[in-house]
C-alpha positions in Angstrom: -52.7 -57.1 17.3 -49.4 -56.6 15.0 -45.9 -55.4 16.7 -43.4 -53.9 14.4 -40.0 -54.5 14.5 -37.8 -51.4 14.7 -35.4 -51.1 11.6 -32.0 -50.1 11.3 -32.2 -48.1 8.2 -34.1 -45.5 9.7 -31.1 -44.7 12.3 -28.4 -45.5 9.2 -30.4 -42.9 6.8 -30.3 -40.1 9.9 -27.2 -40.9 10.6 -25.7 -40.3 6.9 -27.8 -37.5 6.6 -26.4 -35.9 9.8 -22.9 -37.0 8.6 -23.4 -34.8 5.5 -24.8 -32.0 7.2 -21.8 -31.8 9.6 -19.5 -31.8 6.7 -21.5 -28.8 4.8 -21.0 -27.1 8.0 -17.3 -27.5 8.3 -16.6 -26.5 4.4 -18.6 -23.7 4.8 -16.7 -22.4 8.0 -13.3 -23.6 6.6 -14.1 -21.6 3.5 -15.1 -18.4 5.3 -11.7 -18.7 7.0 -9.9 -19.0 3.9 -11.6 -16.6 2.4 -10.9 -14.0 5.3 -7.2 -14.8 5.4 -7.3 -14.2 1.8 -8.7 -10.6 1.7 -6.3 -9.4 4.7 -3.1 -10.7 2.8 -4.8 -8.5 -0.2 -5.2 -5.9 1.6 -2.2 -5.6 3.2 -0.4 -5.6 -0.3 -2.6 -3.0 -1.3 -1.5 -0.8 1.4 2.4 -1.3 0.8 2.0 -0.9 -2.7 -0.2 2.1 -2.7 2.1 4.2 -0.9 5.1 3.9 -3.3 2.5 4.1 -6.1 1.2 7.6 -4.6 4.3 8.6 -4.8 5.8 7.6 -8.4 2.3 9.2 -9.4 2.8 12.5 -8.0 6.4 12.8 -9.4 5.1 11.3 -12.9 2.4 14.0 -12.6 4.6 16.9 -12.0 7.3 16.3 -14.4 8.8 19.0 -15.5 12.5 20.0 -16.3 14.3 20.3 -12.9 10.9 19.8 -11.0 12.4 16.7 -8.6 14.9 17.7 -5.7 15.8 16.3 -2.7 16.3 18.5 0.5 16.3 17.8 4.3 13.3 16.9 6.2 12.5 16.6 10.0 13.3 13.1 10.2 15.8 12.5 7.4 15.5 13.4 3.5 12.1 15.3 1.7 11.4 14.7 -1.7 10.6 17.8 -3.4 8.2 18.0 -6.3 7.8 20.9 -7.9 4.7 22.0 -9.7 5.7 23.3 -12.7 6.7 27.2 -13.3 3.8 28.2 -10.0 6.7 28.0 -7.6 4.5 26.0 -5.1 6.1 22.2 -4.8 4.6 18.9 -3.3 6.9 18.0 -0.5 6.9 14.5 0.7 9.0 13.2 3.8 9.0 11.2 7.4 7.3 12.6 10.3 6.8 11.0 13.3 6.3 7.5 12.0 4.5 8.3 8.6 4.9 9.6 5.6 3.5 12.9 5.0 3.0 16.0 2.6 2.7 19.2 2.3 2.1 22.0 -0.2 3.5 24.7 -0.3 6.4 27.6 -2.0 9.3 25.4 -2.9 11.5 27.7 -0.5 9.0 27.5 1.9 10.2 25.7 5.2 8.7 22.5 5.8 5.2 22.5 8.1 5.5 19.1 9.3 2.3 19.7 12.4 0.1 20.7 9.4 1.1 17.8 6.8 -1.3 15.1 5.7 -0.4 11.9 6.5 0.0 9.2 3.5 1.1 6.4 5.4 2.9 4.8 8.1 6.5 3.8 7.6 9.3 3.7 9.4 12.2 4.3 6.7 11.9 7.0 3.7 15.2 7.3 2.2 15.6 8.9 -1.5 18.8 8.9 -3.8 19.7 10.3 -6.9 21.7 8.0 -9.0 24.5 9.2 -11.7 22.4 9.3 -15.0 19.3 11.0 -12.8 17.2 8.3 -11.8 15.6 8.5 -8.5 15.4 5.7 -5.6 12.6 6.0 -3.2 12.5 3.4 -0.5 9.9 3.0 2.3 8.9 0.0 4.4 7.0 -0.8 1.4 10.3 -1.5 -0.8 11.2 0.6 -3.6 10.5 2.6 -6.4 12.4 4.4 -9.3 11.3 7.7 -10.3 12.9 8.4 -14.1 11.7 11.9 -15.1 11.8 12.1 -18.7 11.6 15.6 -18.9 15.3 15.7 -18.0 16.2 13.4 -21.0 17.1 10.9 -19.0 16.9 7.3 -20.3 16.4 4.4 -18.4 18.9 2.5 -16.9 
């Protein structure tokens, strides 16, 4: 009867395969975590830019002569964007920690309880410069609105 000696080559092969397998799983776990963090940051950036983009797009879509105005809101200022010659306006203002909008007659009182929430913000200010450019600031940053219908040139 022949006796076989155990060879360490089989153990080395299994050890190296296990090492590569462990490295592969570690790479997958770290890659998934990195991807999750990247997507989270990207979503946050897109959310913060969406608030300012919405305000700028609303003002640009209704760019008529005298179409922008600043009024008093329930918690600071309100940006009034007139809808052409219809007598109605989109009114954007801060209420209960959110930026809200309502659509009603230009001179109608604001109705924050029935207004639609645009996004969360603790800061909302609207300023008009001497050359007619409006500056709207929120927690997400600041956007400049240059109404072209007024014949205003860029600063």
